[in-house]
Steps between C-alpha positions, in 0.01 A plus 500: 500500500619275217842346557710316240824321587714271289671184623667192357417134562829335586337154504430517128849541354533438124782308333669835438503565874232772477199550730158625384400851608152531651290798603304512823210747487327592825197713587313520829623172637445305178782402265572305184821394326571489131793396284673778310650261248849630587794304641818598684768328706473528877847659508408780257166554676676559829788698345263745326284536814205335325566705182462823696870592498712648223476266199774465239404178321261564209296186568437613858408853388242355259373272776464796738309699235266203448427475873438876515255470211319217677471708819373801304243288316372338820483833684315667212236225482466507878460881512241490222286259703550716807400815312180336370416359848516148351578190711873435526580147383877447485462167319277658234764769439765229478291300249446816295874565486577138411250518214257248639200706391370510144705687245205719403475618862871580508467744214217688674741751649458875494764722340529709818553186710782396265652846541478469881678163499772617261559834672517341848772266373680784321494705820700225671759523223528872566545437874786260423660750261439279194283758319445874529220683680443698178411176316253407774346845466455432127310176569279668762427785260402252224261328743345837594445584132326168429283536810407861418398386149288214641320729743431772243398284203355187665422606860713203614795460737646211297423272207583135437802472272317255270236768440750755363440552126676694226240774539583524871872533421465778244242685709754486784765643268265785403420567866869522588581735213209741524308466828727384782590764756818507709603794719264727310636402157261338251623227265820300456734518200527208259837362610397494866174327410689228309730451800200467734357228275835320510476518880148351494622221271778421749249479786274262305797282402578475871141384556550229238819380673306462826217317319254772598393564141531305177581769245615859466239708312729804486729332246243623245613856560721624217584859596849614400757726660562809289878533484636841592855625473675481834602841635866510602770759564768577246865507617482882506185502715642237735817706545295815563337333799831355624677837485219687674559558872188585699516710814183335633576165663174341385570571133859377527382170651231444236753586227740236636229233529389577144859477368547174692204358305644636173829315557358175643156459343351446844145625562451694827331200669816299433756777559361615835528151649868447406743469792879454525429124500399532133851622406738223393858515368600242240845340467617790280405752768198636310200606708157356415146549630338159552124506562160371388257724316188547716263503203610172340701332776782441250868540587660808343873553547622846400863622500561817700603775256709798624197737525315236702797444731529876558135516613538195726803655673316829542232342721704213645422436868233769526215245498465117498436506122733616223277797419286741705126435487248753371132433427417433135235772494751765611770373266278538195434864589870561562596341166285756319684775686838345410406482131400868499822610673714293261320629190365156404165506317425130553284388791734325741366177651657184637412332171718760325791406729457130420463572127817712514694206646374272221575745218753777565705322768513140369372429146629837378849404619506161330389275788343181361122490516506164682708654780275806521197271526661307787601817689149645470342182634292445187342156475483526120755658266213646293454753779857618444479498120252788525781723630733393220235594245452840662871570502558371146872470583533178303344665196748789524796263533390304193446819299846630593653179366288537185621858455861389522439242224354759264775748586 
């Protein structure tokens, strides 16, 4: 079994007092060492338990991610040799990683192999709580789509990235839209196809960072997202759900979880993991929810509004988390039932709850778009501007002022 450990050489201290970090790779009694190109003081190395403990310094977090990437890369190359019954030469793998082979050889990497390397590294991020399992599922699904296309159109399991042409890319797009099959459903809608291509681009960019390939052929793809109006609840519809009391416990719980999302903007994957530790009081005595969004890993601090506080108190102490847990599949079915019983014609989803927070709850009540963007964990304010356009509240405010002038 392949074993990789990291150690520092205390006899090679730099002028800054830092020691070089080395990797020792062992397999069946044979081992090699290689420099990672990273440096750390002996004190910090011991204090962080060889970078395996809880890290708070950004430099050390980046260093840890780099070492994880190196381990993933080495393990992937090793497993590929093992799978093909090829001789295991640790030094050859090391030379490959250090770029000692010809550049043209380095770019002879298959798209599926790049996916495997990226997804194995991403899986570690999920295990450490840095990214969500749903995002990993998206990357695995994108890999499956590319592989299904290769097998159907080319009778291949993979293809070298440098062999991917514009024709390949647009044939792949056509396959996704009209021929791919998932759970009995044929074809994928345009916006989802564009998002899958963005995912593939991300994977190839990762391959470039690791010097596995030289260029990203998928940057040629120019598909566009077709903007659709976000579905959200009006104040009247939101109140109708709040005022409705369900005799069935399951519906009451789903209603409360849905309302929690409406008043915090949290998606279920984020909301269900919140615990009392995520509740913080500021110096003015206001209660806040402090947490990272699972999808983006960004910090999103949201003030606890009265409806939110009421829901938290309702379930306080009944489970380790702030809210009861119900499977997503069941919740979606229950939301349809709730909509019917409340006389709401719109299809209730968790996206509707999040859209309602962005529009009816915040922007509609004059909260600045920059603050809404921060609370929703958006990495780009353009994502939030879409809600402002849908609501058109700024247009109405400006028109009211214009009316008063002409009056």
